[in-house]
C-alpha positions, 0 to 999 in steps of 0.5 A: 893098531889101537896105540897107533892111533893114540900116537898120532893124536899125541903128535897132533895135539902134543900130548904127553906119553908116559909109560909104566910096567907092572912088575909080576901083574900076573899074581895080583888076580884072585881066581874065582875057579876052584883050582888045585896045583901040586906041592912045590918040590922044595915045600912037600911034606910027604902028605900028597896033599895039594894046594888050592890057589887063590891067586893067579900064576904065570902059566894058568890060562885064566891068569891073563883074563883075571889080570885084566880084570883086576885092573880094570876094576882098579882104573874104574875107581880112578874114573876110567872106562873101557872104550867100545871100539877097544876094552884095552884103551880106558879114558877119563873124560873128566882129565882127558887122560888114556891109558893103554893097556898091554898085558903089564905094560901101561901107556898113559896119555894126556895133556895135563902133566900134573894129573898124569903124576896123580895117576901114576901115584895111585896105580903104585900105591895099589901095585908094584909098578916100574916108572918108565917115564916118558915113552922111548920103546913100546913092543919092541918099537923105538918112539922119538919125537920132534915136539915142536913139528908135532911129529912122532917117529916109529922104527924098529931098526934094532930088531932089524939089525938083530935078525940080520945079524943071526943070519948072517945077512949084516953086510949084504948087498941091499935091493930096492924092492922087497920081491921081483914082480914074478909069482913065487911058485909051491914046490914040485910034487914030491919035494919035501924040505927038512924039519930044519929048514922048515923051522928056519924058514917059518921062524924068519917069516914069523919074524918079518910078520912082527915088523911087518904089523909094527912100522914096516907095512912096506913088506906086507904083500911080500911077507903074505906071498912068503907066508903061504909056502911055510909048509914046504918051503923050497930054496926059491922061497928061501931067497924070496925071504932073504930078498925081504931081509936084504930090502930092509938092510937097505931101508932100516933107517926108514921110519913111520911118521905121524905127524899133525893135524889130524885129518878125516878118515880116507881109505884106499880098496884094491884087489887082485883077481886070479893072485890074493884078494885084499885091502890094506893088511886084510886078504880075503879067502874066497873065490871071486868070478871077475875083478868087480866081484874081487874089487867089491869084497875087498871093498866091504872088508875095507868098509868094516876097518873104516867103520871100526877106525871111525867109532874109535876116533869118535870115542877118543874125542878126535878134533879134525881142528890143528890145536886140539881145542873143541870137538868136531863131529865126525864126518858124515861119512869115511871116503874110500877110494877104489879104482873100479868103477863097477864095484863102485856102481854095484854097491851104489845101485841095490838092482840084482842080476844074473852077474852078482846074485850069487855073492854071500850076503855079507858081502853086501854089506858095504851097500847098506853103509853106502846107503846110511851115509856112513861110507862114500865111495869114490873112483881114483885112477889106476895109477893113484891106487896107493893100496896097490902095493899091497895087492900085488909086486910093483916096479922100483919107481911105483914101489918107491911112491907107494912107500911114501904113502904109507908114511915111511921117511928118512928122518934128516940126518939119521944114519943106518 
């Protein structure tokens, strides 16, 4: 999520996005613990002595932490400090440059090209780096820009083509939606799938999860449904997975569009009582006793996500203007829309009665935030609830409206 926020800011403010890769990153860190390894077979001297490690090795569980500390310490010498909202993003407030770190992959975002070159040069003197230039691929996601319209397009079309080819669906007949409007059911008693079928099913679901978290939030609900049956999938469940892939085959040219100007944060929250409760990509693992309670719990989780995003925006000095000049303070409250008036009233009214006194204390977090003014709840009609597609299967016309609201579009002139 954090890197998408950076991309959105870069699109709105027309910032440079450069990428660097660290060669053999884990080997730079000096470990503090006493760790011993056997002599490499090619260098055994017959003494049966062991070697004491001075630096981290790949496969060592401490290696990622040691590498991150090594990099953080060096960035501190360049006046970069980690954000409180995300310690994987570093900012130099003097130069206005951000550095997002994902293991050995570095995104460098800023306005001034010369200052970015200075940072890259400093990194190159300390570590062996590969300068990848302007970012074109990040974590398997293709990045394209239209700087004139201040727009960034994110897609994983190549990844979709690879999955379809692996399972022989390259020339399949596409579907209009990722799942039917009927619910899936668990396997009948006594049915046990083969180990091979289970492995293939879990592999496909994992691939779909990567797409869902990357650039295709429109398949989130369908993926969450099929993933529940990963321990014992039936042919019906496998057919449901293939339907998702057939949907992707017909929509693989859809891209996630990030376009300026930046606007204040807003959110939508919804729950499906009796089915799977949730908002956005988060599902609640609990049993609610009413629709109102289900919506109330979902709103609480939406509020927590919204507060984190608001904090991240604030630390990145997000300007809600159009040109990125000057700092405009964060709005007094993040607006979250809900289509359940009962849950809104429950959050705004601290009165306790028989219908809500059993609700866990942590679920009342939303009430506290409403009182503080950090969250503002607003009612929206059910037919205008964007989050519907993340909690229940939708017919084609409603699903397409939901997909458009997520920011998934075709680039004019783009072909499959």
